[in-house]
GUPAZA-825174 format. One line per 2 residues: number of its first residue (from 1); for each residue x, y, z of N, C-alpha, C. Coordinates in steps of 0.001 Angstrom, whole numbers. Example, Ala and Ser with C-alpha at 12.3 -4.5 7.8 and 13.67 -1.06 7.14 Angstrom:
2
1 = 13190/-5690/7800/12300/-4500/7800/13200/-3300/7800; 12850/-2250/7080/13670/-1060/7140/12900/30/7870
***
This chain:
351
1 = 38731/-41982/51423/39614/-42153/52454/38848/-41780/53814; 38855/-42354/54868/38142/-41929/56134/39042/-40805/56791
3 = 38152/-39801/57178/38812/-38771/57907/38690/-38910/59395; 39723/-38994/60052/39845/-39145/61492/39905/-37783/62070
5 = 38643/-37295/62344/38575/-35839/62546/39051/-35367/64062; 38988/-36366/65017/39417/-35982/66365/40905/-35768/66336
7 = 41548/-36765/65711/43097/-36742/65567/43497/-35517/64730; 42684/-35126/63698/43145/-33935/62826/42982/-32693/63789
9 = 41913/-32503/64595/41796/-31448/65411/42991/-31276/66326; 43260/-32297/66966/44477/-32288/67970/45768/-31941/67235
11 = 45957/-32350/65960/47070/-32118/65213/47035/-30569/64952; 45934/-29978/64680/45886/-28512/64358/46293/-27779/65502
13 = 45762/-28135/66727/46178/-27365/67946/47658/-27467/68167; 48264/-28519/67917/49648/-28699/68212/50488/-27837/67113
15 = 50108/-27881/65955/50763/-27107/64733/50531/-25586/65148; 49581/-25110/65591/49307/-23661/65865/50323/-23323/67104
17 = 50333/-24062/68068/51316/-23826/69183/52701/-23810/68849; 53255/-24679/68014/54555/-24745/67567/54897/-23564/66674
19 = 53908/-23202/65810/54137/-21951/64913/54296/-20738/65867; 53479/-20588/66862/53530/-19404/67799/54841/-19325/68491
21 = 55252/-20456/69101/56494/-20604/69897/57746/-20530/69148; 57864/-21174/68005/59159/-21314/67442/59268/-20189/66325
23 = 58182/-19728/65588/58272/-18828/64493/57709/-17431/64981; 57038/-17380/66003/56550/-16022/66331/55452/-15535/65429
25 = 54653/-16516/64922/53713/-16246/63905/52341/-15831/64496; 52308/-15122/65558/51124/-14762/66275/50028/-14015/65378
27 = 50572/-13246/64332/49726/-12397/63632/48627/-13359/62866; 49198/-14462/62377/48299/-15405/61593/47944/-16600/62253
29 = 48351/-16783/63510/47891/-17902/64216/46331/-17998/64435; 45736/-19111/64072/44271/-19062/64282/44053/-19072/65890
31 = 42935/-18418/66130/42441/-18269/67588/41672/-19364/68074; 41042/-20104/67114/40151/-21355/67311/40556/-22573/66655
33 = 40151/-23698/67274/40288/-24935/66543/38936/-25605/66238; 38638/-26123/65095/37408/-26747/64758/37462/-28132/64424
35 = 36494/-28920/64843/36213/-30307/64311/35021/-30197/63589; 35116/-29960/62353/33909/-29541/61410/33724/-30786/60489
37 = 32729/-31428/60591/32293/-32445/59756/32260/-32183/58184; 32014/-30848/57866/31918/-30396/56607/33210/-29839/55909
39 = 34229/-29888/56757/35657/-29256/56337/36100/-29628/55028; 35792/-30936/54687/36485/-31461/53476/35409/-31423/52214
41 = 34328/-30795/52482/33383/-30807/51404/33753/-29808/50433; 33756/-30090/49144/34035/-29124/48039/32553/-28977/47522
43 = 32088/-27703/47843/30712/-27201/47747/30455/-27032/46268; 31346/-27027/45391/31144/-26827/43960/30940/-28218/43240
45 = 31445/-29262/43824/31452/-30458/43101/30701/-31509/43999; 30622/-31388/45169/29684/-32504/46004/28265/-32383/45576
47 = 27609/-33520/45551/26243/-33584/45077/25404/-33846/46502; 24168/-33495/46623/23198/-33850/47713/22281/-34951/47294
49 = 22174/-35891/48245/21260/-37102/48010/20352/-37382/49080; 19134/-37481/48855/18166/-37804/49882/18258/-39265/50517
51 = 18197/-39536/51775/18199/-40870/52204/17263/-41117/53304; 16522/-42282/53321/15954/-42719/54562/16482/-44102/55063
53 = 16793/-44181/56297/17466/-45271/56929/16639/-46100/57911; 15267/-45817/57809/14468/-46661/58870/13093/-46952/58094
55 = 13102/-48207/57573/11937/-48450/56690/11389/-49912/56949; 10118/-50032/57020/9476/-51356/57179/8640/-51820/55987
57 = 8604/-53152/55844/7715/-53764/54835/6979/-54850/55393; 6313/-55592/54535/5538/-56669/54892/6408/-57972/55340
59 = 7806/-57719/55190/8698/-58750/55748/8784/-58696/57328; 8138/-57547/57912/7963/-57593/59299/6612/-56979/59626
61 = 6495/-55805/60028/5211/-55194/60492/4776/-54138/59568; 5284/-53942/58423/4887/-52875/57362/3721/-53318/56627
63 = 3105/-52378/56038/1869/-52487/55241/2166/-52606/53720; 3322/-52346/53388/3754/-52288/51911/4745/-53368/51574
65 = 4699/-54071/50552/5704/-55086/50217/7053/-54350/49806; 8139/-55108/50050/9498/-54447/49672/9416/-53752/48399
67 = 8955/-54330/47208/8775/-53656/45959/8064/-52316/46123; 6778/-52469/46700/5975/-51255/46738/6709/-50064/47485
69 = 7321/-50480/48655/7977/-49397/49442/9203/-48848/48569; 9932/-49631/47910/11063/-49200/47134/10545/-48202/46133
71 = 9497/-48577/45484/8925/-47740/44255/8391/-46360/44855; 7780/-46467/46035/7283/-45226/46601/8449/-44216/46852
73 = 9523/-44679/47500/10658/-43837/47758/11412/-43383/46389; 11443/-44251/45526/11995/-43990/44160/11270/-42653/43558
75 = 10046/-42767/43581/9102/-41848/42959/9359/-40449/43593; 9675/-40450/44919/9932/-39115/45631/11436/-38717/45576
77 = 12081/-39375/44706/13521/-38935/44521/14476/-39304/45487; 14233/-40237/46298/15176/-40732/47376/16175/-41452/46638
79 = 17445/-41237/46891/18567/-41819/46239/19205/-42994/46918; 18913/-43013/48448/19507/-43969/49293/18503/-44419/50253
81 = 18291/-45921/50255/17320/-46371/51104/17773/-47684/51773; 17329/-47832/53118/17611/-49032/53725/16411/-49513/54148
83 = 16105/-50844/53840/14944/-51677/54399/15280/-52252/55756; 14883/-51774/56832/15187/-52285/58218/14089/-52948/58874
85 = 13660/-53980/58498/12598/-54811/59060/13148/-55439/60383; 12014/-55597/61335/12466/-56021/62564/13020/-57498/62597
87 = 14050/-57651/63389/14593/-59067/63440/13819/-59938/64313; 12677/-59433/65020/11854/-60294/65812/10426/-60640/65251
89 = 10308/-60133/64003/8984/-60361/63222/9236/-60934/61981; 7977/-61470/61529/8117/-61890/59977/8234/-63303/59805
91 = 7866/-63743/58503/7817/-65148/58246/9215/-65876/58162; 10227/-64955/58047/11593/-65650/57883/12304/-65804/59414
93 = 11552/-65250/60379/12218/-65213/61659/12053/-66487/62491; 12946/-67154/62789/12884/-68369/63677/13683/-68145/65056
95 = 12916/-67920/66122/13547/-67648/67374/14525/-68683/67857; 14244/-70016/67459/15191/-71116/67934/16393/-71152/67048
97 = 16493/-70511/65869/17603/-70693/64951/18016/-69270/64487; 18649/-68436/65398/18948/-67010/65141/19947/-66949/63988
99 = 20662/-68052/63756/21669/-67978/62657/21016/-67947/61247; 19699/-68335/61248/19030/-68249/59920/18470/-66932/59705
101 = 18449/-65930/60476/17841/-64594/60317/18557/-63880/59304; 17879/-63251/58365/18439/-62599/57385/17747/-61242/57226
103 = 18325/-60293/56616/17725/-59029/56415/16836/-59081/55155; 16112/-57936/54885/15255/-57869/53577/16235/-57529/52604
105 = 16832/-58389/51974/18032/-58175/51115/18359/-59480/50365; 18813/-59360/49073/19051/-58177/48337/17717/-57707/47680
107 = 17699/-56510/47165/16531/-55941/46585/15963/-56876/45324; 17011/-57501/44679/16552/-58258/43465/15775/-59360/43831
109 = 15784/-59928/45023/14947/-60958/45574/13392/-60543/45392; 13130/-59344/45515/11800/-58734/45492/11480/-57984/44109
111 = 12452/-58342/43086/12076/-57746/41899/12604/-56363/41485; 13455/-55849/42431/13998/-54384/42167/15435/-54342/42200
113 = 15970/-53641/41284/17464/-53523/41167/17745/-52025/41363; 18562/-51796/42473/18805/-50437/42781/19721/-49662/41678
115 = 20511/-50366/40997/21162/-49609/39807/20205/-49164/38770; 19321/-49920/38438/18260/-49599/37442/17444/-48512/37786
117 = 17152/-48418/39147/16453/-47285/39704/17326/-46027/40006; 18634/-46053/39783/19431/-44930/40204/19580/-44839/41670
119 = 19553/-45777/42429/19442/-45710/43894/20550/-46487/44389; 21018/-46269/45772/21849/-46983/46487/21098/-47724/47607
121 = 21198/-49006/47661/20485/-49889/48707/21540/-50156/49837; 21148/-49970/50869/21911/-50335/52104/21316/-51445/52836
123 = 22037/-52577/52977/21567/-53705/53777/21339/-53272/55242; 20186/-53525/55856/19854/-53017/57249/18943/-53898/57796
125 = 18815/-53755/59180/17968/-54495/60094/17674/-53572/61344; 16531/-53871/61930/16166/-53212/63178/16306/-54338/64345
127 = 17285/-54238/65115/17458/-55183/66230/16355/-54708/67309; 15448/-55609/67707/14227/-55104/68279/13949/-55752/69643
129 = 14683/-56607/70131/14268/-57306/71477/14365/-56302/72555; 15585/-55513/72478/15845/-54597/73565/15654/-53202/72980
131 = 16216/-52166/73441/15933/-50847/72937/16370/-51023/71373; 15676/-50532/70444/15762/-50896/69052/17151/-50142/68529
133 = 17854/-50963/67694/19045/-50355/67163/19060/-50703/65550; 19282/-49632/64910/19491/-49841/63376/20825/-50312/63096
135 = 20846/-51381/62345/22142/-52101/62083/22361/-52083/60518; 23509/-51648/60051/23752/-51304/58511/25047/-51972/58138
137 = 24914/-52243/56853/26123/-52805/56041/26518/-54188/56600; 25572/-54914/57125/25714/-56320/57518/24409/-56984/57564
139 = 24444/-58348/57821/23189/-59097/57803/22835/-59592/59131; 23166/-58934/60186/23004/-59445/61516/21524/-59234/61942
141 = 20964/-60186/62717/19599/-60105/63244/19463/-61252/64274; 19018/-60954/65460/18898/-61969/66514/17822/-61615/67466
143 = 16712/-62129/67620/15725/-61846/68644/15936/-62389/69920; 17143/-63034/70136/17383/-63646/71462/18271/-62926/72304
145 = 18721/-61755/71876/19833/-61049/72745/19336/-60601/73976; 20313/-60463/74911/19970/-60215/76343/20264/-58817/76586
147 = 21056/-57990/75677/21362/-56626/76011/21724/-55897/74724; 21768/-54486/74874/22141/-53744/73670/23497/-53815/73313
149 = 24315/-54168/74485/25809/-54316/74176/25987/-55603/73408; 25270/-56595/73590/25555/-57766/72848/25301/-57622/71417
151 = 24178/-56923/71087/23969/-56633/69717/25032/-55677/69078; 25391/-54723/69797/26627/-53771/69345/27789/-54492/69076
153 = 28218/-55299/69905/29338/-56157/69732/29421/-56939/68410; 28180/-57605/68202/28123/-58375/66938/28073/-57481/65641
155 = 27410/-56427/65765/27421/-55494/64564/28793/-55068/64336; 29605/-54742/65436/30974/-54331/65092/31864/-55408/64659
157 = 31538/-56715/65092/32386/-57795/64608/32115/-57947/62985; 30977/-57663/62674/30511/-57808/61215/30884/-56445/60470
159 = 31709/-55646/60903/32040/-54342/60370/30902/-53619/59860; 29809/-53538/60742/28794/-52715/60485/28646/-51421/61288
161 = 27685/-50466/60831/27419/-49343/61612/26092/-49388/62343; 25922/-48716/63371/24761/-48773/64211/24244/-47311/64495
163 = 22890/-47216/64599/22136/-46099/64933/21086/-46475/66028; 21069/-45727/66989/19949/-45836/68010/18577/-45328/67589
165 = 17622/-46214/67357/16350/-45738/66843/15370/-45359/67983; 14633/-44240/67638/13647/-43606/68562/13934/-43709/70006
167 = 15015/-43153/70478/15489/-43364/71860/14482/-42813/72934; 13572/-41995/72514/12568/-41429/73399/11561/-42426/73900
169 = 11591/-43583/73171/10585/-44558/73657/10932/-45306/74882; 12257/-45208/75322/12822/-45915/76422/13251/-44984/77500
171 = 13418/-45495/78639/13741/-44835/79827/15395/-44920/80234; 16061/-44336/79377/17512/-44291/79605/18086/-42958/79920
173 = 19117/-43055/80798/19697/-41798/81190/20747/-41320/80232; 21021/-40052/80249/22100/-39482/79427/23415/-40232/79637
175 = 23781/-40613/80917/25031/-41274/81321/25040/-42605/80526; 23892/-43381/80489/23911/-44575/79839/24190/-44449/78341
177 = 23712/-43425/77696/24003/-43208/76273/25473/-42863/76166; 26015/-42072/77103/27374/-41570/77026/28344/-42793/77123
179 = 28136/-43703/78080/28822/-44830/78206/28805/-45662/76851; 27638/-45870/76363/27502/-46693/75127/28417/-46025/73948
181 = 28187/-44649/73781/28996/-44019/72704/30437/-44151/72871; 30963/-44060/74104/32354/-44115/74550/32753/-45662/74122
183 = 31967/-46591/74411/32469/-48021/74053/32399/-48391/72657; 31561/-47838/71838/31300/-48420/70448/31524/-47360/69417
185 = 32625/-47253/68857/32942/-46211/67770/32082/-46386/66494; 31640/-47652/66414/30749/-47908/65145/29174/-47496/65470
187 = 28914/-47093/66680/27645/-46621/66896/27756/-45033/66908; 27205/-44731/65664/27629/-43381/65145/26541/-42186/65540
189 = 25319/-42646/65972/24444/-41574/66347/23091/-42221/66690; 21997/-41232/66690/20621/-41702/66869/19684/-40888/66325
191 = 18462/-41316/66242/17372/-40409/65614/17027/-39326/66565; 16903/-38156/66069/16473/-37029/66770/15137/-36584/66162
193 = 14770/-37169/64871/13418/-37147/64340/13015/-38423/63944; 11741/-38862/64351/11392/-40283/64014/9798/-40158/63786
195 = 9442/-40705/62656/8071/-40857/62207/7433/-39469/62424; 7893/-38462/61697/7462/-37206/61965/8185/-36567/63174
197 = 7581/-36213/64180/8355/-35849/65523/7705/-36348/66704; 7814/-37629/66725/7147/-38356/67797/7756/-38105/69309
199 = 8992/-37965/69229/9916/-37858/70536/10712/-36638/70524; 10149/-35561/70642/10809/-34073/70468/11861/-34124/71631
201 = 11767/-34862/72651/12745/-34793/73741/14044/-35446/73372; 14066/-36182/72322/15445/-36751/71850/16400/-35727/71452
203 = 16003/-34531/71001/17085/-33537/70799/17638/-32897/71945; 16764/-32921/73093/17447/-32496/74368/18503/-33494/74790
205 = 18106/-34841/74617/19103/-35831/75009/20312/-35719/74143; 20213/-35422/72902/21199/-35446/72032/22180/-34267/72444
207 = 21701/-33108/72762/22529/-31912/73119/23221/-32267/74500; 22595/-32993/75380/23172/-33447/76652/24500/-34326/76334
209 = 24075/-35284/75534/25152/-36193/75082/26413/-35392/74503; 26092/-34509/73716/27191/-33674/73107/28021/-33059/74027
211 = 27306/-32449/74839/28025/-31645/76035/28873/-32725/76700; 28452/-33796/77247/29315/-34717/77924/30451/-35250/77274
213 = 30288/-35367/75858/31344/-36119/75005/32169/-35066/74152; 31983/-33818/74586/32557/-32641/73775/34030/-32806/73475
215 = 34766/-33375/74460/36236/-33499/74271/36661/-34924/73736; 35664/-35636/73453/36060/-37041/73113/35617/-37337/71584
217 = 34429/-37131/71339/33848/-37628/69981/32580/-36936/69657; 32203/-36895/68510/30887/-36325/68015/29903/-37399/67766
219 = 28647/-37220/67948/27510/-38070/67766/26534/-37381/66822; 26247/-38149/65718/25384/-37628/64693/23995/-37809/64814
221 = 23165/-36777/64481/21820/-36818/64645/20950/-37102/63183; 20091/-38196/63252/19477/-38689/62068/18013/-38247/62004
223 = 17263/-38245/60856/15952/-38078/60762/15328/-39102/59848; 14522/-39951/60332/14035/-41091/59493/12555/-41319/59742
225 = 11907/-41751/58593/10411/-41966/58553/9990/-42929/59512; 10822/-44073/59803/10284/-45316/60613/8995/-45647/59881
227 = 8897/-45755/58544/7816/-46027/57891/7237/-47374/57915; 6014/-47608/58425/5103/-48793/58437/4091/-48710/57446
229 = 3411/-47565/57466/2299/-47315/56588/2616/-46413/55344; 2745/-46841/54139/3158/-45936/53068/2183/-44654/52908
231 = 925/-44899/53232/-113/-43903/52976/135/-42762/53958; 620/-43036/55152/601/-41928/56193/1940/-41600/56760
233 = 2983/-42370/56616/4151/-42261/57336/5464/-42139/56335; 5317/-41949/55055/6194/-41929/54203/6607/-40504/53697
235 = 7758/-40034/53830/8246/-38831/53126/8282/-37553/54001; 8148/-37799/55326/8236/-36595/56149/9661/-36318/56741
237 = 10457/-37294/56829/11771/-37304/57287/12829/-37953/56417; 13936/-37193/56362/14968/-37602/55461/16310/-36942/55956
239 = 17430/-37577/55357/18690/-37032/55509/19306/-36646/54179; 20085/-35711/54097/20695/-35306/52966/22329/-35531/52958
241 = 22723/-36447/52328/24056/-36846/52309/24914/-36110/51170; 26045/-35505/51644/26923/-34883/50641/27970/-35735/50301
243 = 28040/-36066/48918/28903/-37100/48390/29816/-36508/47227; 31025/-36860/47192/31881/-36514/46087/31667/-37409/44771
245 = 31172/-38644/45096/30653/-39501/43960/29505/-40514/44601; 28733/-40920/43755/27525/-41675/44173/27930/-43157/44292
247 = 28318/-43591/45571/28765/-45137/45610/28403/-45447/47168; 28174/-46736/47305/27978/-47256/48596/29090/-46822/49565
249 = 30351/-46933/49158/31521/-46613/50104/31387/-45228/50351; 30960/-44271/49593/30905/-42821/49920/29683/-42507/50806
251 = 28718/-43353/50667/27529/-43227/51558/27928/-43710/53067; 28650/-44668/53141/29100/-45101/54482/30023/-44058/55127
253 = 30967/-43530/54332/31897/-42456/54813/31079/-41211/55325; 30027/-40887/54536/29307/-39653/54907/28414/-40001/56179
255 = 28066/-41145/56398/27312/-41520/57644/28315/-41558/58779; 29476/-42134/58562/30437/-42259/59643/30912/-40858/60179
257 = 31224/-39911/59169/31864/-38768/59425/30910/-37524/59529; 29645/-37715/59456/28787/-36731/59735/28592/-35684/58683
259 = 28875/-36145/57318/28707/-35218/56277/27397/-35306/55598; 26394/-34829/56483/25032/-34815/55973/24323/-33858/56818
261 = 23067/-33554/56394/22021/-32779/57170/20825/-33620/57446; 20142/-33237/58444/18836/-33935/58710/17730/-33025/58416
263 = 16571/-33605/57956/15435/-32794/57447/14090/-33293/58041; 13191/-32318/58346/11873/-32805/58792/10971/-31754/58124
265 = 9769/-32286/57634/8815/-31598/56986/7502/-31922/57493; 6673/-30930/58230/5390/-31389/58788/4526/-31917/57822
267 = 4457/-31455/56590/3430/-31857/55504/4288/-32657/54549; 5386/-33160/54724/6099/-33987/53784/6152/-33428/52451
269 = 6106/-34182/51493/6246/-33681/50115/5055/-33122/49493; 3944/-33078/50318/2708/-32399/49927/2802/-30888/50236
271 = 3737/-30430/51256/3977/-29047/51434/4998/-28340/50610; 5445/-27213/51049/6423/-26503/50475/7882/-27246/50720
273 = 8763/-27086/49754/10137/-27576/49886/10861/-27114/51019; 11420/-27863/51952/12260/-27404/53099/13423/-26510/52563
275 = 13887/-25909/53511/15148/-24866/53099/16324/-25862/52626; 17137/-25187/51914/18498/-25833/51604/19709/-25229/52267
277 = 20680/-26106/52698/21801/-25526/53214/22901/-25649/51888; 23548/-24642/51477/24302/-24686/50369/25743/-24445/50664
279 = 26082/-24099/51900/27602/-24141/52290/27527/-23766/53797; 28606/-24379/54395/28930/-23985/55808/30373/-24237/55956
281 = 30951/-23070/56451/32456/-22969/56606/32743/-22369/57997; 33871/-22884/58565/34419/-22315/59755/35820/-21507/59467
283 = 35864/-20483/60207/37174/-19654/60074/37923/-19807/61284; 39038/-20583/61444/39667/-20698/62717/40412/-19474/63231
285 = 40798/-18564/62249/41517/-17358/62648/40580/-16300/63397; 39417/-16314/62755/38471/-15317/63293/37444/-15957/64379
287 = 37227/-17138/64412/36407/-17872/65294/34890/-17610/64779; 34653/-17716/63422/33353/-17446/62830/33038/-18697/62032
289 = 31654/-18977/62149/31026/-20093/61339/29999/-19333/60495; 30103/-19602/59214/29120/-19027/58194/28336/-20154/57577
291 = 27057/-19873/57458/26154/-20853/56845/25389/-20118/55748; 25488/-20634/54431/24581/-20012/53306/23378/-21034/53211
293 = 22300/-20460/53184/20981/-21131/52957/20082/-20543/51918; 19097/-21344/51508/18142/-20841/50579/16739/-21312/50997
295 = 15657/-20344/50752/14224/-20903/51132/13977/-20891/52596; 14530/-20021/53286/14456/-20071/54895/13975/-18758/55355
297 = 13483/-18901/56684/13094/-17701/57315/14037/-17345/58529; 14638/-18279/59210/15519/-17938/60254/16572/-19128/60291
299 = 17712/-18817/61126/18662/-19772/61349/19059/-19647/62845; 18893/-20772/63627/19231/-20800/64958/20473/-21506/65170
301 = 21400/-20986/66019/22611/-21702/66484/22441/-22129/67891; 22756/-23431/68218/22430/-24106/69405/23878/-24543/70067
303 = 23996/-24213/71413/25034/-24836/72081/24415/-25381/73422; 24706/-26485/73699/24304/-27200/74910/22654/-27015/75123
305 = 21826/-27140/74059/20440/-27021/74066/19927/-25713/74032; 20692/-24611/73887/20259/-23191/74251/20495/-22498/72870
307 = 19635/-21764/72382/19866/-20856/71221/20716/-19661/71684; 21804/-19641/71015/22942/-18641/71361/23011/-17613/70461
309 = 22469/-17718/69203/22608/-16620/68250/21574/-17113/67088; 21141/-16036/66227/20318/-16105/65146/20933/-15377/64026
311 = 20968/-16084/62665/21481/-15430/61673/22512/-16452/60857; 23032/-15817/59700/23831/-16709/58943/25286/-16751/59368
313 = 25669/-15988/60392/27109/-15986/60748/27015/-15825/62287; 27873/-16734/62892/28087/-16670/64300/29375/-16414/64696
315 = 29645/-15440/65591/31017/-15090/66121/31162/-15744/67570; 32018/-16749/67561/32136/-17612/68791/32636/-16743/69998
317 = 33337/-15689/69712/33874/-14892/70803/32797/-14202/71551; 31586/-14127/70918/30472/-13459/71447/29508/-14300/72287
319 = 29785/-15570/72369/29063/-16484/73257/30005/-16910/74492; 29334/-17401/75504/29889/-17634/76776/30802/-18774/76835
321 = 30759/-19766/75777/31438/-20957/76053/32683/-20963/75067; 33741/-21206/75863/35045/-21285/75017/35468/-22519/74376
323 = 34661/-23737/74662/34963/-24944/74007/33641/-25710/74250; 33289/-26601/73150/32132/-27319/73149/31729/-27668/71706
325 = 30314/-27781/71591/29717/-28096/70270/28720/-27153/69976; 28486/-26694/68598/27532/-25866/68194/26865/-26583/66937
327 = 25652/-26318/66779/24972/-26820/65564/23955/-25773/65192; 23454/-25879/63835/22521/-24834/63298/21284/-25630/62914
329 = 20125/-24864/62995/18839/-25249/62592/18195/-24266/61610; 18042/-24587/60404/17381/-23630/59500/15985/-23910/59200
331 = 15043/-22868/59477/13693/-23132/59474/13026/-22519/58242; 12119/-23203/57580/11161/-22627/56569/10084/-21916/57084
333 = 9220/-21555/56238/8064/-20719/56533/7145/-21304/57661; 6835/-20682/58645/5999/-20966/59816/6527/-22277/60646
335 = 7792/-22349/60478/8429/-23486/61162/7816/-24837/60680; 7275/-25053/59582/6619/-26224/59087/7684/-27248/58403
337 = 8921/-26708/58305/9972/-27510/57818/11274/-27144/58297; 12239/-27870/58342/13639/-27500/58834/14666/-28388/58194
339 = 15849/-27989/58278/17063/-28789/57930/18055/-28263/59002; 18850/-29335/59386/19770/-29121/60566/21206/-29643/60173
341 = 22195/-28929/60743/23552/-29454/60751/23862/-30453/61659; 24973/-31131/61420/25572/-31946/62495/26371/-31062/63416
343 = 26735/-31365/64579/27573/-30526/65505/28832/-30393/65014; 29418/-29081/65262/30805/-28708/65067/31483/-28451/66427
345 = 32544/-29132/66683/33368/-28911/67827/34259/-27826/67612; 34263/-26943/68809/35163/-25897/68772/35941/-25728/69992
347 = 36995/-24960/69888/37970/-24729/71080/38670/-23490/70939; 38612/-22595/71898/39418/-21288/71869/40754/-21701/72235
349 = 41780/-21170/71491/43321/-21433/71705/43920/-20389/72388; 43309/-19049/72219/43914/-17918/72983/42900/-16816/72985
351 = 43265/-15729/73894/42305/-14709/74005/42620/-13532/73029
***
């Protein structure tokens, strides 16, 4: 069941106020309200699965065939993979007949069965004429579009999800992004790590968007290989999805609701394993967020792009902001790897 977290948070606030006014339950009334994407995770039973959602093959401008690329990710224990070839390139692309454009799909066409490999395949495409957009769970592709909005309209009509790819490549304002996220609920986030860390400014943009949208919705951050060359660009970026069961439906829900972490490793799978996040919980009565991690050197807590605290426990009453979003980044040795949370929205209800 899809969790509508914004409505849930508003309902929590109403319940707390009714309790205080009618029953006088101030002693136990929470002082803070949270919109925590991990609130429903059962940390004892949910499993973590590696995912890459931006991948190219010889069906567009990649150097590995679909079968070769799938096999490489399977060997590195990725459980979820989307082949997102450009809709403007490749032998199957016909600019005069966009209705014929198809995704690199299904895997069986290329001699690979995801069930046999123990993987979940997500149908995807990279809409590429304008600012590049990752399109998922549908077969849309059209090299003749005139705007990003046109592409997002069509992805929505096909019940797909969308992610903005490598936004640092383009010269768009924060206000432009905010308007886009306000207009398209199925636009769920964008890449904050791409092909290693090509566009480090994208995290600054992300924090600015989160600030402007703090009272409206959350926007998720993704880390993807954007793999074109399997020898040099595979296995440095991934996402860790937390799932109650291993199914395409649960993958989609995790992507929609932010129930995942993003990972970046400078040395990829040749280096030390990145840290792990084993639990993250928010306490509305005390205004505390706790994070349990393993294999790390430090934990930074970030609000509006600034580090406001370090450590595994943050007390919100000790920071200057009474409402907004906060996220954590967990670093490994020498900052050569990291794992980050999605933003958690918070609001102080009383002093």
